[in-house]
C-alpha positions as CSV (number, residue, x, y, z in Angstrom):
1,M,17.6,29.0,-21.9
2,P,18.3,29.3,-18.2
3,R,15.0,28.4,-16.9
4,I,13.7,25.9,-19.7
5,G,11.2,23.5,-18.4
6,T,13.1,19.7,-17.3
7,R,10.9,17.7,-20.0
8,K,12.5,20.1,-22.7
9,L,15.9,19.9,-21.1
10,Y,15.6,15.9,-21.1
11,H,14.8,16.0,-24.6
12,L,17.7,18.4,-25.8
13,L,20.3,16.2,-23.7
14,Q,19.3,12.6,-24.9
15,E,21.8,12.5,-27.7
16,E,24.3,13.7,-24.9
17,F,23.6,11.2,-23.0
18,K,23.7,8.5,-25.4
19,N,26.9,9.4,-26.7
20,D,28.6,9.8,-23.2
21,G,27.1,6.5,-22.0
22,I,24.9,7.9,-19.2
23,K,21.7,6.2,-18.7
24,M,19.4,8.5,-17.0
25,G,15.5,8.6,-17.4
26,R,13.1,11.6,-17.1
27,D,12.4,11.2,-13.5
28,S,15.9,10.7,-12.7
29,L,16.4,14.0,-14.1
30,F,13.7,15.8,-12.1
31,R,15.1,14.1,-8.9
32,L,18.5,15.2,-9.5
33,L,17.8,18.9,-10.4
34,R,15.3,18.8,-7.2
35,E,18.4,17.4,-4.9
36,E,20.4,20.0,-6.4
37,Y,17.8,22.9,-5.7
38,L,17.7,23.7,-9.6
39,L,14.2,23.4,-10.2
40,I,12.8,26.9,-11.1
41,Q,9.7,28.0,-9.0
42,K,7.2,30.3,-11.1
43,K,6.3,33.5,-10.1
44,R,3.0,34.7,-10.1
45,K,2.3,38.1,-11.1
46,Y,-0.6,40.1,-12.7
47,T,-0.9,43.5,-14.3
48,A,-4.1,44.2,-16.2
49,T,-3.5,45.6,-19.7
50,T,-6.9,45.2,-21.4
51,N,-9.3,48.0,-21.2
52,S,-12.5,46.4,-23.1
53,K,-15.0,49.0,-21.2
54,H,-15.0,51.3,-24.5
55,F,-18.1,51.9,-27.1
56,M,-16.1,50.4,-30.0
57,F,-17.5,47.7,-31.9
58,K,-16.5,43.9,-30.2
59,H,-16.3,41.5,-33.1
60,P,-17.7,38.1,-32.0
61,N,-15.4,35.1,-31.2
62,Q,-15.0,33.0,-34.4
63,V,-12.5,30.5,-33.1
64,K,-14.4,28.8,-30.2
65,D,-13.9,25.0,-31.0
66,L,-12.2,25.8,-34.2
67,V,-10.0,22.7,-35.3
68,I,-6.7,24.3,-36.0
69,K,-5.0,22.3,-39.0
70,R,-2.1,24.5,-40.7
71,P,0.0,27.5,-40.0
72,E,-1.6,30.9,-40.7
73,Q,-5.1,29.8,-40.1
74,V,-5.1,31.8,-36.9
75,W,-3.2,34.5,-35.3
76,V,-3.6,35.2,-31.8
77,A,-2.6,38.7,-30.2
78,D,-2.0,40.2,-27.1
79,I,-0.2,42.6,-24.9
80,T,1.8,41.8,-21.9
81,Y,3.9,44.3,-19.4
82,I,7.4,43.9,-19.0
83,P,8.6,45.5,-15.8
84,I,11.8,48.1,-16.0
85,A,13.4,49.7,-13.2
86,K,11.1,53.1,-13.8
87,G,7.8,51.6,-14.4
88,F,6.5,49.2,-17.1
89,N,7.3,49.0,-21.0
90,Y,4.9,46.8,-22.9
91,L,5.1,43.9,-25.3
92,H,2.7,43.8,-28.4
93,L,2.7,40.1,-29.5
94,I,1.0,38.1,-32.5
95,T,1.5,34.7,-32.4
96,D,0.6,31.7,-34.8
97,A,-1.9,29.6,-33.1
98,Y,-1.1,26.4,-35.1
99,S,3.0,26.4,-34.8
100,K,3.4,29.1,-31.6
101,K,5.6,31.0,-33.7
102,I,5.7,34.5,-32.7
103,V,5.4,36.1,-36.2
104,G,5.1,39.9,-35.1
105,Y,6.0,41.8,-32.1
106,E,6.5,45.7,-31.1
107,M,8.3,46.8,-27.5
108,S,6.9,50.3,-26.5
109,D,6.4,52.5,-23.7
110,N,3.0,52.6,-24.3
111,M,-0.2,50.4,-25.0
112,T,-1.6,52.8,-27.8
113,A,-3.0,51.3,-30.9
114,A,-0.1,52.8,-33.0
115,S,2.1,50.6,-31.0
116,T,0.1,47.5,-31.4
117,L,-0.4,48.2,-35.3
118,K,3.6,47.9,-35.7
119,A,3.4,44.2,-34.4
120,L,0.7,43.5,-37.4
121,Q,2.8,45.1,-39.8
122,V,5.8,42.7,-39.0
123,A,3.2,39.7,-39.1
124,L,2.0,40.7,-42.3
125,K,5.4,41.3,-43.9
126,G,6.6,37.9,-43.2
127,R,3.3,36.1,-43.9
128,A,4.5,33.0,-45.5
129,Y,0.9,31.7,-46.9
130,C,-2.1,32.9,-48.7
131,D,-4.8,31.0,-47.3
132,K,-7.7,32.3,-44.9
133,L,-6.4,34.0,-41.8
134,I,-8.4,35.0,-38.5
135,H,-6.9,37.4,-36.2
136,H,-8.1,36.7,-32.7
137,S,-7.7,39.0,-29.6
138,D,-9.0,40.3,-26.5
139,R,-11.5,43.3,-26.9
140,G,-9.0,45.8,-25.6
141,I,-9.3,49.3,-27.1
142,Q,-6.3,49.0,-29.4
143,Y,-7.8,45.8,-31.4
144,C,-11.0,47.4,-31.8
145,S,-9.8,50.8,-33.0
146,T,-10.4,51.6,-36.6
147,L,-6.5,52.2,-37.3
148,Y,-6.2,48.4,-36.3
149,T,-9.1,46.7,-38.1
150,D,-8.8,48.8,-41.3
151,L,-5.4,47.0,-41.8
152,L,-6.9,43.4,-41.1
153,K,-9.7,44.2,-43.3
154,E,-7.1,45.6,-46.2
155,N,-5.5,42.4,-46.0
156,N,-8.7,40.4,-46.0
157,I,-8.2,39.0,-42.4
158,E,-11.4,38.0,-40.7
159,I,-11.7,39.4,-37.0
160,S,-12.3,37.5,-33.9
161,M,-12.5,38.3,-30.1
162,T,-12.9,36.9,-27.0
163,I,-16.6,37.4,-25.4
164,N,-16.2,37.0,-21.6
165,G,-12.9,38.4,-20.7
166,D,-12.1,34.7,-19.8
167,P,-8.0,34.2,-20.6
168,Y,-9.1,30.4,-21.8
169,E,-10.5,32.3,-24.7
170,N,-6.8,33.4,-25.6
171,A,-5.2,30.6,-24.1
172,I,-2.3,30.6,-26.5
173,A,-1.4,34.0,-26.2
174,E,-1.3,33.9,-22.7
175,R,0.7,30.7,-22.7
176,V,3.4,32.5,-24.7
177,N,3.5,35.6,-22.6
178,G,4.3,33.2,-19.4
179,I,7.0,31.6,-21.5
180,L,8.9,34.7,-22.3
181,K,8.5,36.0,-18.7
182,D,8.9,32.8,-16.9
183,E,11.7,31.2,-18.7
184,F,13.2,34.0,-20.4
185,G,13.6,36.5,-17.2
186,L,11.1,39.1,-19.1
187,G,8.9,39.2,-15.7
188,D,11.7,40.3,-13.8
189,T,12.5,44.1,-13.1
190,I,15.0,45.1,-15.9
191,S,17.5,47.8,-15.5
192,T,16.6,50.2,-18.4
193,A,14.1,50.0,-21.4
194,Y,17.2,49.7,-23.8
195,E,18.4,46.3,-21.8
196,A,14.8,45.3,-21.8
197,E,14.4,45.8,-25.8
198,K,17.5,43.9,-26.1
199,M,16.1,40.8,-24.0
200,V,12.9,40.8,-26.0
201,R,14.8,40.5,-29.4
202,Q,16.8,37.5,-28.0
203,A,14.1,36.0,-26.1
204,V,12.0,35.9,-29.3
205,E,14.9,34.8,-31.7
206,I,15.6,31.6,-29.0
207,Y,11.8,30.7,-28.6
208,N,11.1,30.8,-32.5
209,N,14.6,29.0,-33.6
210,Q,16.0,26.7,-30.6
211,R,13.4,26.2,-27.9
212,P,11.3,22.8,-28.2
213,H,7.7,23.3,-28.0
214,L,6.0,20.6,-26.1
215,S,2.4,21.4,-28.1
216,N,4.7,20.7,-31.1
217,H,5.9,17.3,-29.9
218,Y,9.1,19.2,-29.1
219,V,9.5,20.7,-32.6
220,T,10.5,24.5,-32.4
221,P,8.2,26.8,-33.8
222,K,10.0,28.1,-36.7
223,K,10.1,24.5,-38.2
224,M,6.6,23.8,-37.2
225,H,5.5,26.6,-39.4
226,E,7.2,25.2,-42.2
227,Q,4.9,22.5,-42.6
228,S,1.6,21.5,-41.7
229,H,1.2,17.7,-41.4
230,I,2.0,17.5,-37.7
231,V,-0.8,17.3,-35.3
232,P,-0.6,20.0,-32.3
233,R,-1.1,18.8,-28.9
234,L,-4.2,20.0,-27.1
235,W,-4.1,21.4,-23.6
236,H,-7.0,22.9,-21.9
237,K,-8.9,22.2,-18.9
238,K,-11.9,19.9,-19.0
239,G,-15.1,21.7,-19.5
240,R,-13.2,24.9,-21.3
241,S,-14.0,25.8,-24.9
242,T,-10.7,26.4,-26.7
243,L,-8.9,26.4,-30.4
244,Q,-8.8,22.5,-31.0
245,S,-6.4,20.2,-32.9
246,A,-7.3,17.9,-35.3
247,P,-7.6,14.1,-34.8
248,P,-4.4,12.9,-33.5
249,L,-1.8,11.6,-36.0
250,V,1.9,10.2,-35.5
251,P,3.7,13.2,-36.0
252,S,6.8,13.2,-38.3
253,I,10.3,13.6,-37.1
254,I,11.9,17.0,-38.5
255,N,15.7,17.0,-38.3
């Protein structure tokens, strides 16, 4: 995780600091990294991957102001581009809104519904709970297609979509896209599609199982997904309506 944020890096280093007798607070670590030119500058890039100008039925937003209390209450889906030397590949992602675990993904050289469907099939295969589940996405043609919505209905999954195309209506999915591209190098131009696929596989594995997640009180997405008593932190801009966490509780420590 060469581009992990300083707060998460400090969390991971605390035990080593203690064992080695190093006294360093978080702000001191920030200063040290800045002095050594080790702070990562985020790159601002944007490529549209959503085509919502189509005749297919668009489902209403069912997760606006919804209180998120457990894993597999809401899945959020999105597609992001992966730049390679000869153009773009596309990463189709499904993320659990509570745990932030990537539960399904598919890398492809296209944005067809058939490719997006493969990510959903992976998520369904690994589903761990049988409670009510909502699938939330933008209004892209892939998610509105009969091929995709039929599979959701067959599995008794309710369908929710953004209304105004505002990225804050699917903020968790957008955030996961940013983490993979900024921290794991998937936003940089990669030499070949084979190399990109290998990097994606490694990134998802490390993100789910090793990377402490700030919204999870530094618990990894995998461990967060295995329980339901920790209340996720809520991050949103003032005045924006997004998925809500339950009332604050003291998080339990998971080893």
